[in-house]
C-alpha positions as CSV (number, residue, x, y, z in Angstrom):
1,X,-38.7,22.8,10.1
2,X,-41.6,22.0,7.9
3,X,-44.9,23.4,6.6
4,X,-48.1,22.0,5.0
5,X,-49.2,23.6,1.7
6,X,-51.9,22.9,-0.9
7,X,-51.1,23.6,-4.5
8,X,-53.5,24.4,-7.4
9,X,-53.9,20.7,-8.1
10,X,-55.3,20.3,-4.5
11,X,-52.4,18.0,-3.5
12,X,-51.2,18.4,0.1
13,X,-47.5,18.8,0.3
14,X,-45.0,18.9,3.1
15,X,-42.2,21.5,2.7
16,X,-39.2,20.4,4.8
17,X,-36.2,22.5,5.7
18,X,-33.4,22.3,8.3
19,X,-31.7,24.9,10.4
20,X,-28.2,23.9,11.5
21,X,-25.2,25.5,13.2
22,X,-21.5,24.8,12.5
23,X,-18.5,24.9,14.9
24,X,-18.3,28.7,14.6
25,X,-22.0,29.0,15.6
26,X,-23.0,30.2,12.2
27,X,-26.7,29.4,11.4
28,X,-27.7,27.9,8.1
29,X,-31.2,27.2,6.7
30,X,-31.7,24.8,3.9
31,X,-34.9,23.6,2.1
32,X,-34.8,19.9,1.5
33,X,-37.8,19.8,-0.8
34,X,-41.6,19.3,-1.2
35,X,-43.2,15.9,-0.4
36,X,-46.7,14.8,-1.2
37,X,-48.8,13.5,1.8
38,X,-51.4,10.8,1.5
39,X,-52.7,11.7,5.0
40,X,-52.4,14.7,7.3
41,X,-52.3,12.9,10.6
42,X,-49.3,13.0,13.0
43,X,-48.1,9.4,12.1
44,X,-48.0,10.1,8.4
45,X,-46.2,13.4,8.8
46,X,-43.6,11.9,11.2
47,X,-43.1,8.9,8.8
48,X,-42.3,11.3,5.9
49,X,-39.9,13.4,8.2
50,X,-37.9,10.4,9.2
51,X,-37.8,9.1,5.7
52,X,-36.4,12.4,4.5
53,X,-33.8,12.5,7.3
54,X,-32.7,8.9,6.4
55,X,-32.4,9.7,2.7
56,X,-30.4,12.8,3.4
57,X,-28.1,11.0,5.8
58,X,-29.2,13.1,8.8
59,X,-29.2,11.5,12.2
60,X,-32.1,12.3,14.5
61,X,-29.7,12.1,17.4
62,X,-28.2,15.4,16.4
63,X,-31.6,17.2,16.7
64,X,-31.9,19.6,19.6
65,X,-35.3,21.2,19.2
66,X,-38.7,21.3,17.4
67,X,-40.7,24.4,16.8
68,X,-44.2,24.3,15.2
69,X,-47.5,26.2,15.2
70,X,-50.3,25.2,17.6
71,X,-52.3,22.8,15.4
72,X,-53.4,19.8,17.5
73,X,-52.0,17.2,15.1
74,X,-48.6,18.9,15.4
75,X,-48.2,20.1,19.0
76,X,-50.4,18.0,21.2
77,X,-48.5,16.3,24.0
78,X,-49.9,12.8,23.3
79,X,-49.7,11.5,19.8
80,X,-48.8,14.8,18.1
81,X,-45.8,15.2,15.8
82,X,-43.8,16.8,18.5
83,X,-44.5,14.0,20.9
84,X,-43.6,11.2,18.4
85,X,-40.4,12.9,17.5
86,X,-39.5,13.4,21.2
87,X,-39.9,9.6,21.7
88,X,-37.2,9.0,19.2
89,X,-35.0,11.8,20.4
90,X,-35.4,12.9,24.0
91,X,-33.4,16.1,23.5
92,X,-35.6,17.4,20.8
93,X,-37.9,19.5,23.0
94,X,-40.9,21.3,21.5
95,X,-41.3,25.1,21.6
96,X,-44.4,26.8,20.2
97,X,-43.2,29.0,17.4
98,X,-42.8,32.5,18.9
99,X,-43.8,34.2,15.6
100,X,-47.0,32.2,15.6
101,X,-47.7,33.1,19.3
102,X,-47.2,36.8,18.5
103,X,-49.6,36.5,15.5
104,X,-52.2,34.9,17.7
105,X,-51.9,37.6,20.3
106,X,-52.2,40.3,17.7
107,X,-55.2,38.6,16.2
108,X,-57.0,38.3,19.5
109,X,-56.2,41.9,20.5
110,X,-57.5,43.3,17.2
111,X,-60.7,41.3,17.6
112,X,-61.2,43.2,20.9
113,X,-61.0,46.6,19.1
114,X,-63.9,47.1,16.7
115,X,-62.2,50.1,15.1
116,X,-59.4,47.9,13.8
117,X,-61.3,44.5,13.3
118,X,-64.0,46.1,11.2
119,X,-61.5,48.1,9.2
120,X,-59.4,45.2,8.2
121,X,-62.4,43.4,6.7
122,X,-63.2,46.4,4.5
123,X,-59.6,46.9,3.6
124,X,-59.4,43.3,2.3
125,X,-62.7,43.7,0.4
126,X,-61.6,47.0,-1.2
127,X,-58.2,45.8,-2.3
128,X,-59.5,42.5,-3.6
129,X,-62.4,44.2,-5.5
130,X,-59.9,46.4,-7.4
131,X,-56.9,44.0,-7.8
132,X,-58.9,41.0,-9.1
133,X,-60.2,42.8,-12.1
134,X,-57.9,43.9,-14.9
135,X,-60.6,46.4,-16.0
136,X,-60.7,48.1,-12.6
137,X,-56.9,48.3,-12.4
138,X,-56.9,50.0,-15.8
139,X,-59.5,52.5,-14.5
140,X,-57.3,53.1,-11.5
141,X,-54.2,53.8,-13.6
142,X,-56.2,56.1,-15.9
143,X,-57.4,58.2,-12.9
144,X,-53.8,58.2,-11.7
145,X,-52.7,59.8,-15.0
146,X,-55.6,62.2,-15.1
147,X,-55.0,63.5,-11.6
148,X,-51.2,63.3,-11.9
149,X,-51.1,61.3,-8.7
150,X,-48.5,58.5,-8.3
151,X,-50.0,55.0,-8.0
152,X,-48.2,52.2,-6.0
153,X,-49.4,48.6,-6.1
154,X,-52.1,47.6,-3.7
155,X,-51.0,44.7,-1.4
156,X,-53.5,41.8,-0.9
157,X,-53.9,40.3,2.6
158,X,-52.4,36.8,3.0
159,X,-53.7,35.2,6.2
160,X,-50.7,32.9,6.5
161,X,-48.1,35.6,6.3
162,X,-47.7,37.4,9.6
163,X,-45.9,40.5,8.4
164,X,-48.3,41.7,5.7
165,X,-50.9,43.6,7.6
166,X,-48.9,46.9,7.9
167,X,-48.0,46.7,4.2
168,X,-51.7,46.1,3.4
169,X,-52.8,49.1,5.3
170,X,-50.0,51.3,4.0
171,X,-50.7,50.4,0.4
172,X,-54.3,51.6,0.7
173,X,-53.3,54.8,2.6
174,X,-50.8,55.7,-0.2
175,X,-53.5,55.2,-2.8
176,X,-56.5,56.4,-0.7
177,X,-57.8,59.2,-2.9
178,X,-57.1,57.2,-6.1
179,X,-59.1,54.2,-4.9
180,X,-61.9,56.5,-3.7
181,X,-62.2,58.0,-7.2
182,X,-62.0,54.6,-8.9
183,X,-64.8,53.3,-6.7
184,X,-66.9,56.4,-7.5
185,X,-66.4,55.7,-11.2
186,X,-67.3,52.0,-10.8
187,X,-70.6,52.8,-9.1
188,X,-71.9,53.3,-12.7
189,X,-71.4,49.6,-13.4
190,X,-74.7,47.7,-13.6
191,X,-75.6,44.9,-11.2
192,X,-73.6,43.6,-8.3
193,X,-70.2,45.3,-9.0
194,X,-71.8,48.7,-9.1
195,X,-73.7,48.1,-5.8
196,X,-70.5,46.8,-4.1
197,X,-68.5,49.7,-5.4
198,X,-71.0,52.1,-3.9
199,X,-70.9,50.3,-0.5
200,X,-67.1,50.3,-0.4
201,X,-67.0,54.0,-1.5
202,X,-69.3,54.9,1.4
203,X,-67.0,53.2,3.8
204,X,-64.0,55.0,2.5
205,X,-65.8,58.3,3.0
206,X,-66.2,57.7,6.7
207,X,-63.8,59.1,9.2
208,X,-64.2,56.0,11.4
209,X,-62.8,53.8,8.6
210,X,-59.8,56.2,7.9
211,X,-59.0,56.4,11.6
212,X,-59.1,52.6,11.9
213,X,-56.7,52.4,8.9
214,X,-54.2,54.8,10.5
215,X,-54.5,53.2,14.0
216,X,-54.0,49.7,12.5
217,X,-50.9,50.8,10.6
218,X,-49.5,52.3,13.8
219,X,-49.9,49.1,15.7
220,X,-49.1,46.5,13.0
221,X,-46.0,48.2,11.8
222,X,-44.6,47.8,15.4
223,X,-45.7,44.2,15.9
224,X,-44.5,43.1,12.5
225,X,-41.0,44.6,13.2
226,X,-40.8,42.2,16.2
227,X,-42.2,39.3,14.1
228,X,-39.4,39.8,11.5
229,X,-36.7,39.8,14.2
230,X,-38.2,36.5,15.6
231,X,-38.1,34.9,12.2
232,X,-34.6,36.1,11.3
233,X,-32.1,33.3,11.0
234,X,-29.4,35.4,12.7
235,X,-31.3,36.4,15.8
236,X,-30.6,35.0,19.3
237,X,-32.8,34.8,22.4
238,X,-31.5,38.0,23.8
239,X,-32.4,39.9,20.6
240,X,-36.0,38.6,20.9
241,X,-36.3,39.5,24.6
242,X,-34.9,43.0,24.0
243,X,-37.2,43.6,21.0
244,X,-40.2,42.3,22.9
245,X,-39.5,44.6,25.9
246,X,-39.0,47.6,23.5
247,X,-42.4,46.8,21.9
248,X,-44.1,46.8,25.3
249,X,-42.5,50.1,26.2
250,X,-43.6,51.6,22.9
251,X,-47.2,50.5,23.4
252,X,-47.2,51.9,26.9
253,X,-45.8,55.2,25.6
254,X,-48.4,55.7,22.8
255,X,-51.3,54.9,25.2
256,X,-51.0,58.1,27.2
257,X,-53.4,60.9,26.6
258,X,-50.9,63.4,25.2
259,X,-49.5,61.0,22.6
260,X,-53.0,59.8,21.6
261,X,-54.3,63.4,21.3
262,X,-51.4,64.3,19.0
263,X,-52.0,61.2,16.9
264,X,-55.8,61.9,16.7
265,X,-55.2,65.5,15.7
266,X,-52.8,64.5,12.9
267,X,-55.3,61.9,11.6
268,X,-58.1,64.5,11.7
269,X,-56.1,66.9,9.7
270,X,-55.1,64.3,7.0
271,X,-58.8,63.2,6.7
272,X,-60.2,66.7,6.0
273,X,-60.3,66.3,2.2
274,X,-60.9,62.6,2.2
275,X,-63.7,61.7,4.6
276,X,-66.7,63.2,6.4
277,X,-66.3,64.7,9.9
278,X,-66.1,62.4,12.9
279,X,-69.3,61.7,14.7
280,X,-69.5,60.7,18.4
281,X,-71.1,57.2,18.8
282,X,-74.4,57.1,20.6
283,X,-74.6,55.3,23.9
């Protein structure tokens, strides 16, 4: 297993780890270290991988699989990392990372739903606007004390972490009224920050945004449960297949009219003191 990262000094580094199994079929995951890359092409990456295996006394003949994301330099069948490793060890078959496949599917599906895709952009803007300023965080805590409302940390969106969307949505839902009040206070700031606070505050006052937040949390909390199972070191293929089937049945169940009506009614009630009333879109 390996991943490419770029640190604050802008150096590209390869993080290499191994997953192994003993005679009792117990699974072990070990990080071997971070290694600087001079180039990011397949040949350079494979050269580093085999150098590390040699230094650690690990024989490639014991390798029984490869699993990476879908980047062309990694997974292409001609000249990619997976292909070059397969040349050295014919039993090291490549399998596209299931967690990455799930994330790509979720990403594509949310892009097809404007309610969720528009919402996630504003959620990121709102949380980044508040979290990246110590002054705004102080204002948020002051409002929390004034209103005697508990404040829990806002979670920022990390595009490379596939199990963070639900936590992101939930952190804003838990602090919805507090963030609304903080943005209203920040409108008084002069210049760009005040203008942006006003725009974000208007978004949070819309039922459409609140509904997208609740719908996104409903969907992401289910898909991220499957993602965590896939990434677990103790899972087996049967666990993944059973969890995937359960997720499909769950989505089929919440798509029926009765369940959706119940969900919509609940969201409508929760939004009464937070947003404006829903308005039917013009066609």
